[in-house]
C-alpha positions as CSV (number, residue, x, y, z in Angstrom):
1,M,-3.9,-17.7,1.9
2,K,-3.6,-18.9,-1.7
3,F,-0.4,-19.4,-3.6
4,V,0.3,-19.3,-7.2
5,K,3.3,-21.1,-8.9
6,L,4.8,-19.0,-11.6
7,H,7.6,-20.1,-13.8
8,S,10.5,-18.1,-14.8
9,R,13.5,-19.1,-16.7
10,G,15.7,-18.5,-13.9
11,G,13.5,-20.7,-11.5
12,D,9.9,-21.0,-10.2
13,Y,8.4,-18.4,-7.9
14,L,5.4,-19.3,-5.3
15,V,3.6,-16.0,-4.7
16,V,0.5,-15.1,-2.7
17,A,-2.2,-14.4,-5.1
18,S,-3.7,-11.5,-3.2
19,N,-0.1,-9.6,-3.6
20,I,-0.3,-9.6,-7.2
21,A,-1.3,-5.9,-8.0
22,W,-0.9,-6.1,-12.1
23,L,0.2,-7.9,-15.1
24,R,2.0,-6.3,-18.0
25,T,3.5,-7.9,-21.2
26,G,7.1,-8.2,-21.2
27,E,9.6,-9.4,-23.9
28,N,10.3,-12.6,-25.6
29,G,6.8,-13.9,-24.6
30,Q,7.2,-13.3,-20.9
31,T,5.2,-11.3,-18.7
32,L,5.6,-8.7,-15.7
33,V,4.0,-9.6,-12.5
34,G,3.7,-6.5,-10.3
35,M,3.8,-7.2,-6.5
36,V,2.5,-5.3,-3.7
37,G,5.6,-3.6,-1.9
38,S,8.2,-5.3,-4.1
39,S,9.6,-5.2,-7.5
40,P,8.0,-6.9,-10.5
41,L,8.7,-10.5,-11.2
42,L,9.6,-11.7,-15.0
43,V,7.7,-14.8,-15.6
44,T,7.4,-17.2,-18.9
45,G,4.2,-17.3,-20.5
46,K,2.0,-14.8,-22.1
47,I,-0.3,-12.3,-20.2
48,E,-3.6,-14.3,-20.7
49,E,-1.7,-17.6,-19.8
50,V,-0.4,-16.0,-16.2
51,A,-3.7,-14.4,-15.7
52,Q,-5.4,-17.7,-15.9
53,M,-3.1,-19.3,-13.7
54,V,-3.7,-16.6,-10.9
55,L,-7.7,-16.9,-11.5
56,D,-7.2,-20.9,-11.1
57,S,-5.4,-20.7,-8.0
């Protein structure tokens, strides 16, 4: 199981990479990360930056 550390303004998330279903541009330079079976997470960084973090994990 591979984990990805995603940064948020309210704290960091450590999520299982295979549970990420989609990415969507959010507000104020943030990205929504869709999780399988859960609500999306709002994380800091542009969509391309978050995608690269997921791919690098």
